[in-house]
Structure formats: C-alpha cells, structure tokens
C-alpha positions as CSV (number, residue, x, y, z in Angstrom):
1,M,159.8,153.2,-12.4
2,S,163.6,153.2,-12.0
3,D,163.8,151.6,-15.5
4,L,161.9,154.5,-16.9
5,F,164.2,157.0,-15.3
6,Q,167.4,155.1,-16.3
7,A,166.3,154.8,-19.9
8,A,165.5,158.5,-20.0
9,Y,168.9,159.4,-18.5
10,D,170.8,157.1,-20.9
11,E,169.1,158.3,-24.0
12,L,169.3,162.0,-23.0
13,F,173.0,161.7,-22.3
14,S,173.6,160.0,-25.6
15,W,171.7,162.7,-27.4
16,C,173.7,165.5,-25.7
17,R,177.0,163.8,-26.4
18,E,176.1,163.5,-30.1
19,H,175.7,167.3,-30.1
20,D,178.9,167.8,-28.1
21,F,176.9,169.3,-25.2
22,A,176.4,172.5,-27.3
23,G,173.2,174.0,-28.5
24,H,170.9,177.0,-28.4
25,D,169.5,178.9,-25.4
26,P,166.2,180.7,-24.8
27,F,168.2,184.0,-24.4
28,D,170.8,183.7,-27.1
29,A,169.1,185.8,-29.7
30,L,171.7,188.5,-29.5
31,N,174.3,186.0,-30.9
32,S,172.4,186.4,-34.2
33,R,174.9,187.4,-36.9
34,V,172.0,189.1,-38.8
35,F,171.0,191.2,-35.8
36,Q,174.5,192.2,-34.9
37,S,175.1,193.5,-38.4
38,T,172.4,196.1,-38.0
39,P,172.4,199.4,-36.0
40,L,169.7,197.9,-33.8
41,S,172.3,196.0,-31.9
42,Q,173.3,199.3,-30.3
43,S,169.8,200.0,-29.0
44,R,168.8,198.8,-25.5
45,N,165.1,198.6,-26.4
46,A,165.8,196.8,-29.7
47,R,168.1,194.3,-28.0
48,F,165.4,193.5,-25.4
49,I,162.6,193.3,-28.0
50,W,164.7,191.1,-30.3
51,T,165.6,188.7,-27.4
52,Q,162.0,188.4,-26.3
53,L,160.7,187.9,-29.9
54,V,163.1,185.1,-30.6
55,K,162.5,183.5,-27.2
56,R,158.7,183.7,-27.4
57,S,158.2,182.8,-31.1
58,P,156.3,179.5,-31.6
59,A,158.7,178.9,-34.5
60,D,162.5,178.7,-34.0
61,L,164.0,181.7,-35.8
62,R,167.6,180.9,-35.0
63,A,168.6,179.3,-38.3
64,L,167.2,182.3,-40.2
65,A,168.8,184.7,-37.8
66,Q,172.1,182.8,-37.9
67,V,172.5,182.0,-34.3
68,P,175.1,179.3,-33.9
69,P,174.8,176.5,-31.3
70,E,177.5,176.8,-28.6
71,R,178.5,175.5,-25.2
72,N,177.2,177.3,-22.2
73,A,179.2,177.5,-18.9
74,K,176.1,177.0,-16.7
75,G,175.1,174.1,-18.9
76,I,178.5,172.5,-18.5
77,A,178.3,173.0,-14.7
78,L,174.9,171.2,-14.7
79,F,176.3,168.4,-16.8
80,A,179.2,168.1,-14.3
81,L,176.7,167.9,-11.4
82,A,174.9,165.2,-13.2
83,Q,178.1,163.2,-13.7
84,V,179.1,163.7,-10.0
85,A,175.7,162.3,-9.0
86,N,176.2,159.4,-11.4
87,Y,179.7,158.7,-10.1
88,R,178.4,158.6,-6.5
89,R,175.8,156.0,-7.6
90,V,177.9,153.7,-9.9
91,K,181.5,154.3,-8.9
92,T,183.1,153.2,-12.2
93,E,186.2,154.3,-14.0
94,E,184.1,155.6,-16.9
95,S,181.8,157.7,-14.6
96,E,184.9,159.2,-12.9
97,K,186.3,160.0,-16.4
98,Q,183.1,161.8,-17.3
99,V,183.2,163.9,-14.1
100,R,186.8,165.0,-14.7
101,S,186.1,165.7,-18.4
102,F,183.3,168.1,-17.6
103,L,185.1,169.8,-14.8
104,A,188.1,170.3,-17.1
105,G,185.8,171.8,-19.7
106,L,184.2,174.0,-17.0
107,L,187.6,175.3,-15.7
108,S,188.6,176.1,-19.3
109,M,185.6,178.4,-19.5
110,K,186.6,180.7,-16.6
111,I,186.6,184.4,-17.4
112,E,189.9,186.2,-16.7
113,G,190.4,189.7,-15.4
114,Y,188.5,189.6,-12.1
115,S,189.5,189.0,-8.5
116,G,188.7,185.3,-8.6
117,A,187.3,182.5,-10.7
118,C,184.0,183.3,-12.4
119,W,181.8,182.3,-15.3
120,G,179.2,184.0,-17.5
121,Y,176.9,183.4,-20.4
122,N,178.0,182.9,-24.0
123,F,175.7,185.6,-25.3
124,D,174.9,189.2,-24.9
125,W,172.0,189.5,-22.5
126,Q,169.6,192.4,-22.3
127,S,167.3,192.2,-19.4
128,R,164.7,194.7,-18.3
129,N,167.2,196.2,-15.8
130,F,170.7,195.9,-17.2
131,F,172.8,194.8,-20.2
132,A,175.5,192.1,-19.7
133,P,177.8,191.6,-22.7
134,R,178.9,188.1,-23.7
135,D,181.3,186.7,-21.2
136,T,180.4,189.1,-18.4
137,P,180.7,187.1,-15.2
138,T,177.4,186.7,-13.4
139,I,176.6,185.0,-10.1
140,V,174.3,182.3,-11.4
141,P,176.6,180.4,-13.7
142,T,179.5,181.1,-11.3
143,A,177.5,179.6,-8.3
144,F,176.5,176.5,-10.2
145,A,180.2,176.0,-11.3
146,A,181.2,176.3,-7.7
147,R,178.5,173.9,-6.6
148,A,179.8,171.3,-9.1
149,L,183.4,171.8,-7.9
150,I,182.3,171.6,-4.2
151,E,180.5,168.3,-4.8
152,A,183.3,166.9,-6.8
153,S,185.7,167.8,-4.0
154,R,183.8,165.4,-1.6
155,D,184.4,162.4,-3.8
156,L,187.2,162.8,-6.3
157,Q,189.6,165.7,-6.2
158,D,190.1,168.8,-4.1
159,F,188.9,171.9,-5.9
160,Q,188.7,174.0,-2.8
161,D,191.4,176.4,-4.1
162,V,189.1,177.2,-7.1
163,V,186.1,177.6,-4.9
164,R,187.9,180.0,-2.6
165,S,188.9,181.9,-5.7
166,V,185.2,182.1,-6.6
167,C,184.6,183.6,-3.1
168,E,187.1,186.3,-3.9
169,F,185.1,187.2,-7.0
170,I,181.9,187.3,-4.9
171,L,183.4,189.4,-2.1
172,K,185.4,191.8,-4.2
173,D,183.8,192.1,-7.6
174,L,180.0,191.9,-7.0
175,P,178.4,195.2,-5.9
176,R,176.4,195.1,-2.7
177,S,173.1,196.6,-3.4
178,V,172.1,196.3,0.2
179,N,174.9,196.4,2.9
180,N,174.3,197.2,6.6
181,D,174.9,195.6,10.0
182,S,172.1,193.1,9.6
183,E,171.5,192.6,5.9
184,L,173.5,192.1,2.7
185,C,172.5,191.6,-0.9
186,F,175.0,190.8,-3.7
187,S,174.2,192.1,-7.1
188,Y,173.9,189.9,-10.2
189,A,177.0,191.0,-12.0
190,P,179.9,193.5,-11.5
191,N,178.2,196.0,-13.8
192,S,174.8,196.0,-12.1
193,N,173.1,197.0,-8.9
194,T,170.2,194.5,-8.8
195,R,168.4,193.0,-5.8
196,I,167.5,189.6,-7.0
197,F,166.8,187.1,-4.1
198,N,167.8,183.8,-5.6
199,A,171.0,185.3,-7.1
200,S,172.2,186.7,-3.9
201,L,171.4,183.5,-2.0
202,L,173.3,181.5,-4.5
203,A,176.4,183.6,-3.7
204,A,175.8,182.9,0.0
205,E,175.5,179.2,-0.7
206,V,179.0,179.3,-2.2
207,L,180.5,181.3,0.7
208,A,178.9,178.9,3.2
209,G,180.5,176.0,1.3
210,V,184.0,177.3,2.5
211,G,182.8,178.5,5.9
212,L,182.6,182.3,5.3
213,F,179.6,182.6,7.5
214,D,179.4,186.4,8.4
215,P,178.3,187.5,4.9
216,V,176.1,184.4,4.6
217,E,174.1,185.2,7.7
218,R,173.4,188.8,6.5
219,V,172.5,187.6,3.0
220,T,170.2,185.0,4.3
221,R,168.5,187.4,6.7
222,Y,167.9,189.8,3.9
223,V,166.2,187.1,1.8
224,V,164.2,185.8,4.7
225,N,163.1,189.4,5.7
226,N,161.7,189.8,2.1
227,Q,159.7,186.6,2.2
228,R,156.0,187.3,1.9
229,P,153.5,186.4,4.6
230,D,152.2,183.4,2.5
231,G,155.8,182.0,2.3
232,S,156.5,183.1,-1.3
233,W,159.2,185.3,-2.7
234,S,159.0,187.6,-5.7
235,Y,161.9,187.4,-8.2
236,G,163.4,190.7,-7.0
237,T,162.6,194.1,-5.5
238,D,162.1,196.1,-8.6
239,P,158.4,196.7,-9.5
240,K,159.1,194.9,-12.8
241,Q,160.4,191.9,-10.9
242,A,157.3,191.2,-8.8
243,W,156.4,187.9,-10.4
244,I,156.6,184.6,-8.5
245,D,157.7,181.5,-10.5
246,N,158.5,177.9,-9.9
247,F,162.2,177.4,-10.6
248,H,163.5,180.7,-9.0
249,T,161.6,179.7,-5.8
250,A,163.2,176.2,-6.1
251,Y,166.6,177.9,-6.4
252,L,165.9,179.8,-3.2
253,L,164.8,176.7,-1.3
254,F,167.7,174.7,-2.4
255,S,170.3,177.3,-1.4
256,L,168.5,178.0,1.9
257,K,168.5,174.3,2.8
258,R,172.2,174.0,2.1
259,I,173.0,177.1,4.1
260,I,170.9,175.8,7.1
261,D,172.7,172.5,6.9
262,V,176.2,173.9,7.3
263,A,175.9,177.2,9.1
264,P,176.1,177.4,12.9
265,F,173.2,179.9,12.8
266,G,171.2,177.9,10.3
267,S,168.4,176.8,12.6
268,Q,167.0,180.4,13.0
269,F,166.1,180.3,9.3
270,K,164.4,176.9,9.2
271,P,160.9,178.3,9.8
272,A,161.3,180.4,6.7
273,L,162.4,177.4,4.7
274,E,159.4,175.4,5.9
275,R,157.0,178.2,5.0
276,G,158.6,178.6,1.6
277,Y,158.6,174.9,0.9
278,E,154.9,174.5,1.8
279,Y,154.0,177.5,-0.4
280,W,156.0,176.1,-3.3
281,K,154.7,172.5,-2.9
282,N,151.1,173.6,-2.7
283,N,151.1,176.2,-5.5
284,F,153.3,175.1,-8.3
285,F,152.2,171.5,-9.0
286,L,149.1,169.8,-10.3
287,A,148.0,166.4,-8.9
288,E,149.7,164.3,-11.6
289,G,153.0,166.1,-11.3
290,W,152.5,168.8,-13.9
291,P,155.0,171.6,-13.0
292,K,153.4,175.0,-13.3
293,Y,155.7,177.9,-14.3
294,Y,153.8,180.6,-12.3
295,H,151.9,180.1,-9.1
296,D,148.6,181.3,-10.6
297,D,148.7,179.7,-14.1
298,P,149.4,176.1,-15.1
299,Y,150.8,177.2,-18.4
300,P,153.5,176.9,-19.6
301,A,154.6,173.6,-18.3
302,D,158.4,174.0,-18.5
303,A,161.1,171.3,-18.4
304,H,163.5,173.6,-16.6
305,A,160.9,174.1,-13.8
306,A,160.3,170.4,-13.7
307,A,164.0,169.5,-13.4
308,S,164.8,172.1,-10.7
309,A,161.7,170.9,-8.9
310,I,163.0,167.3,-8.9
311,V,166.3,168.3,-7.5
312,T,164.8,170.6,-4.9
313,F,162.2,168.0,-3.7
314,L,165.1,165.6,-3.2
315,E,167.2,168.2,-1.4
316,C,164.2,169.0,1.0
317,A,163.3,165.3,1.7
318,E,164.1,165.9,5.4
319,L,161.2,168.4,5.5
320,D,158.7,166.2,3.9
321,N,158.4,162.4,3.7
322,D,156.3,162.8,0.6
323,A,159.1,164.8,-1.2
324,P,160.7,161.8,-3.0
325,R,157.3,160.7,-4.4
326,L,156.6,164.2,-5.6
327,A,160.0,164.2,-7.3
328,R,159.1,160.9,-9.1
329,D,155.7,162.3,-10.1
330,V,157.2,165.4,-11.7
331,A,159.8,163.3,-13.5
332,T,157.2,160.8,-14.7
333,W,154.9,163.5,-16.0
334,T,157.8,165.3,-17.7
335,I,159.0,162.1,-19.4
336,Q,155.5,161.3,-20.6
337,N,154.6,164.8,-21.8
338,L,157.8,166.7,-22.7
339,R,160.2,164.1,-24.0
340,D,161.0,163.4,-27.6
341,K,161.4,159.8,-28.9
342,R,165.0,160.8,-29.8
343,G,165.8,161.2,-26.1
344,F,165.8,165.0,-25.6
345,F,163.2,167.1,-23.8
346,Y,161.1,169.9,-25.1
347,Y,161.2,173.4,-23.9
348,Q,157.6,174.1,-22.9
349,R,154.0,172.9,-23.2
350,R,151.9,176.0,-23.7
351,R,148.1,176.3,-23.8
352,F,147.6,175.6,-27.4
353,Y,150.9,174.1,-28.6
354,T,154.2,172.6,-27.5
355,V,157.6,174.3,-28.1
356,R,159.7,171.4,-29.1
357,K,163.0,173.2,-29.3
358,P,165.8,171.3,-27.5
359,Y,167.6,174.0,-25.5
360,M,170.9,172.6,-24.2
361,R,171.4,174.6,-21.0
362,W,167.8,175.4,-20.1
363,T,166.4,171.9,-20.6
364,Q,168.8,169.1,-21.4
365,A,171.5,169.9,-18.8
366,W,168.9,170.5,-16.1
367,M,167.0,167.3,-16.9
368,L,170.2,165.2,-17.0
369,Y,171.1,166.6,-13.5
370,A,167.6,165.9,-12.2
371,L,167.5,162.3,-13.6
372,A,170.9,161.6,-12.2
373,R,169.9,162.8,-8.7
374,L,166.7,160.8,-8.9
375,L,168.5,157.6,-9.8
376,E,171.1,158.3,-7.1
377,E,168.4,158.7,-4.4
378,Q,166.5,155.6,-5.6
379,N,169.6,153.6,-5.4
C-alpha cells in the first residue's frame, strides 16, 4: 500500500514541478481577459454568473476566455506543508531545500498595506455575499500560510515573527461580525462582515499557535454554540450558506483539534469535536472510501474533499483507532478513480461524467499535502 502512495506522491510532485506549481483554479474565471474587456466586469450579478458558468461547465472554457495559469498563495502554502511533512519523514538536504524554496516563494507573495502579514487569491472573487478584488487578503490563504510557517518553525527555522505578524492582521484588520463577552467571530476579509464558521476558526487556530488564547476561546465557543444537534455545521449563518459539505467540515474539525491540543481551556470543547467527527465520519464517506461532497448526495466525488479528509482523519487519530485506515481507504479510492496516468488528479467525478481538469490549488496542492502526511504517518 505504501508503494502505491509513494508512487502517487512522486509522480504528482514531478507533474506539478513541470508546470512550475502554477495552474488554473475553479474560481479564477474573472481573470479572463475576454470578460474583463466587457462592461459586464462591472456588474456584481454578471461576475457571479460568469464565475459559476466557467466553474460548472463540463468543458474547460479558460483557453477560449483567455484565463492564464498562475501561482496561488494558498496552493503554495499547501505545497510548503507537503514539503514540511516530507522533510520530517526523510530528513535529507534536498527535502530541506524544497521546504525553504516554497516558504521563500510564499513569503514573497505577502500582500502589503495591512497591519500584519497576509495573503489572498490571485483572482477577483465574486461570492454570493461579497466581492474580493484580486490580492484582497482573506483569512483562509492567510491561515494556511501561517500553518505552514508554524510547522516549519518546529523543525527548521523560526518563523514566529511572521506568524505574530499574521496575528496582527487578524486582530486589527479583520472585522468582528460577532463580538461580545462570550463569543467572537472574525469575518472572511477586511471588506466583509461574514459569519463563516470554518474561516473564523482558522483565524483562531493561528492565534492559538502563538498563545493568544482569549480571542481563541471566544471564537471556539461561537463555533461550538452554532453546532447543530446532530453534530454538523452549516457553512455559515446566512440563509444562502446553509449547506453542509465535506471539506469545510474537515477544516472545522482540524482547527478545533489543534486548538484543543494547545489551549488550556481546550478540554471543554472536546465533546463538540467528538460529535462533529462522528457526524462527518458517518455521513460523508461510502464504504470503499468514496468521499461525498455533501452529506446527502454521493456526487460529486471531489479530490479536494478527499485530500482534506485524509489530512483530517490523520489529525483526529487520537479520537478513533480506525481513522488511519479510513485515511488510507480514501487515498486508495482517489488514486484509483480520480488520478490520471500522467500523475495529476482530476477535479471531480460527477454522476454522468468526470471533470478531468487538473486544478493546481484545489486539487494538486491538496493531494500532495495529503499524500505527504499519509506517507509520514505510515513511516
């Protein structure tokens, strides 16, 4: 089994390196030179429709729309996390060189003009709730960058100054959409006022990493107080954010586990973690390892959901002796069903067809991170 995972890791890393770790993204439609040359680029509704049209199309429209392949800060953070895990396993000069190379690239992508270090996406992003222009800092890529820097600090070089700078961005630049004596919710970006559970908890994970526990406890309480009786969480509080999906649940569980592990108050939130884990484990996977996207529908099977599940099962192994096997099952299914013979992974298997587009951040970076963690744990 480890030979299968090692071969998949090696071939995927080679494919990504050949493409300079740059590519397309499910949400990069607004980078289209064709779309940006039209008046529609100024319309909120047109931006949202165009993004969804390109994202959901069975055929890839990006060449026709002139969307260039680019590097993505969150993708580079995930590649860095993969290399940190690989370094912990093999401890070679080459593996150390790869870690430092990705971290240097990540640090070069920081966005200036804010209270601290932060990162964003390389495309305009129109969601249902807000518009984030290209290079607007958002908490998700920022938190994953901080996670990579924190993990690298344990084994190679001290990046704590940068991580503390990230905390300054979180504390000073992110609006607080909920803020009272017992609860706190950080918004997604400086120009928004969202209440998205996984995003706020990712911010708390970063703060916990440097011991800033007062805001962490309030953020964690807010997220736990919004857990449903069955153990699940919706994506956010807006009526348009009521869906429950695999990878955002995995994000929540991963961050919650890390907070519980380091915070002096962590044990009070362990029952919520256990309920959430059981709900996720029992509702998002079929017997052979098929990773469902939504709790109530097996389609689409998504490589991003698979990869985040592998990482989260391994993170939560203390909760469940079966978790490492489940991580291997998801990895094996994904390799057998969503992997191209050239080494990259497909985007999604839908009910009647497979979308074979090799998204760099969404799929390849996540799968490399997952395979690296799997190999590390097996070793």
